[in-house]
C-alpha positions, 0 to 999 in steps of 0.5 A, a space after each residue: 922221684 918218678 920225674 915223669 908220668 911214664 915212669 910212674 905208669 910203668 910202674 903201677 902197670 907192671 904191678 896191675 897184673 899181678 894184682 888182678 891175678 890174686 884177686 881171681 884167686 881172692 875172689 874164688 877162696 871166697 865164693 868157695 866158701 859163700 858157696 860152702 854156706 848155701 848162701 846162693 850169692 854170688 860174691 858182690 864188692 860189699 860181700 868182699 871184706 866180710 867173706 875175706 875175713 872168713 878166709 882169713 879164718 880158714 885159711 890161717 886160723 888167725 882170729 884179730 880178736 886173740 891178737 888184739 890181747 897181745 897189743 896194748 898201747 902203752 907197750 907198743 909206745 914202749 916198743 917204739 922208743 926201744 927201736 928208735 934208740 936201738 937204731 936212732 940212737 934217741 932216749 924218751 924222757 917223759 915232762 913232768 906234767 904241767 910243766 910244757 903247755 898242751 892243747 888237751 889233758 890226754 896230750 903227753 910229751 917226752 924230751 927227745 935226745 941222743 942217747 950217747 951224746 945227750 944232745 937235746 933232739 926237741 920234744 915229742 907230743 902223742 894226742 892218742 884218744 878220739 875226742 869230740 871234734 878231732 879229725 879221724 885217722 892217724 897223723 903226725 906233724 910238726 910244729 917247729 922243724 929243725 934248722 940251724 940257718 938262724 940260730 938252732 930250733 929244735 924239733 916240736 912235733 907229734 903224732 895222732 890217732 883216735 884209740 878209744 880211752 879205756 877206764 883208769 888202769 885198763 889197757 888199751 888194746 889195739 889191732 894189728 893194723 891199728 899197732 902197723 898204723 902207729 909204727 908208720 906215723 912214728 916213722 914220720 916223727 923219726 924222720 923230722 926229729 933226725 932232721 940236720 939241716 940248716 934251711 927249714 925249707 928243707 924239711 919238707 919231701 917229695 910225694 912219692 919219697 916221703 912214705 918211705 921213712 913210715 912204711 920202712 918203721 913198720 916192718 920192726 913190729 915183727 921183729 923178734 925183739 919188738 915181739 918178745 919183750 913187748 906183746 905180752 898178754 894184757 891180763 896175765 903178762 904171757 908173752 904172744 905164743 909162737 904159733 900166733 907169731 907164725 900165723 901173723 906172719 903167715 898170713 902177711 900176703 893175704 888179701 894183696 889182691 884187694 889192698 893192691 888194687 883198690 889202691 892202684 885203681 884209684 892211683 892209675 886214674 889219678 895218672 890218667 887225668 894229668 895226662 889228658 886234655 879236661 875240655 869237654 870232659 864227661 867224669 862219669 863216662 870217662 871213669 867208666 871207660 878208663 876202669 874197662 880198659 883196666 879190667 877192673 875186676 867187678 868186686 873190687 869198686 875204686 878206694 876213691 870215686 872221681 867226685 870225691 877224690 879229694 886227694 888230687 882235687 884239693 891241693 898240689 900234694 897229692 895231685 898226680 901224687 897217689 902213684 907215691 905210696 907203691 914207689 915208696 913201697 918198693 923203696 920200703 921192701 928192698 930196703 927191709 930185704 937190706 937189713 934181713 940180709 945184714 949180719 944183725 938182721 934188723 938191728 944191724 948197727 952199720 945198716 942202721 947207720 947207713 940208712 939214718 945218716 943217708 936217708 933220714 937226717 938229709 931229709 930234702 936237702 939231697 936228690 932221694 934217687 941219690 941218696 937211696 943209692 948211697 945207702 943201697 949201693 945201687 938202685 932200687 929193685 921192683 922184684 923186692 915188692 912182688 916177693 913182699 905181696 907174694 906176687 910173681 915176679 915179671 919178666 923183664 930186662 930193666 929191674 930198677 924202678 928208679 934208675 937214673 932218676 937224679 935232680 939233674 935229670 
């Protein structure tokens, strides 16, 4: 969507100063706690996460272990199915065990259909637990995508995680971050399950757009409908207390200085490598000089140092494309505000139809910038991202960050 390195840099360099300013505030908060404890230290990179958790508890009184008691894996899966039904008209029915081949006994399969018509969409596989030999992390994938070019083919897709399997009958509890990731990856699943394209080659997408659908779906985890129905205590069945929900919402922008800076440093370095002449490159010297020019905080390291930044060197999916997450974040924040302002909020039917028809079903058959304009009625505005992260909004004349990025440019 960005089309040129300069457009991507414009976005990142606009967000960067606000992120640096927030890092100073976060470090000051952590240093105050360290000083009060008599630790006798100056905050260093290896202290950041440890003292950030202390700040979280001090400023927001939010205990992640307490939150975890209300986040059951099975209930979260039901919540995702609920959201898919309300927004996408999907229904998920479990396939009888043994009727569909699976690659491991832990894998479960659901048949996905349209609620109103009963039309089959495809099969959705869930592989939730860690095991020896399984890659780490969480991801979504398709074994077969939708197409009608040579006869209709329905979707075969999966979501995969690495939760620790509990004892029989024991609830699997996850952290808030893991719950968000679960919704995130399900957003990818809804993207490929929604496909209406004729040609298999149109089931892909450009890097700075394909994360948008998944990042947006994370927003439904904090909707009242999900909280009231599915976030219940794993032992008592009591709903999550209102005061705990209020703390979670209040802490939403917590540590955004660290999160934004750690990521953006890598994205900026990626683009700098892309725009330079590599002849005679001294990687270490170049990285140090670039980070000095960026005024990279001493307390935060890059998420990926250059020699092991596999995203940008292993293949062309991420090469000069690591900025795509912040670009997609702009779309996400802007689209979320569209739902917030709609009469029915996050479950507004008209807004949901616009979302599905314009930004999910078309996959890569329509230029993403044009598709977003059709959904929103305008280009996305970066101010939504700044508000979402609790950053001050910079003064500038041009607020839309993807204005005029048609495919014909």
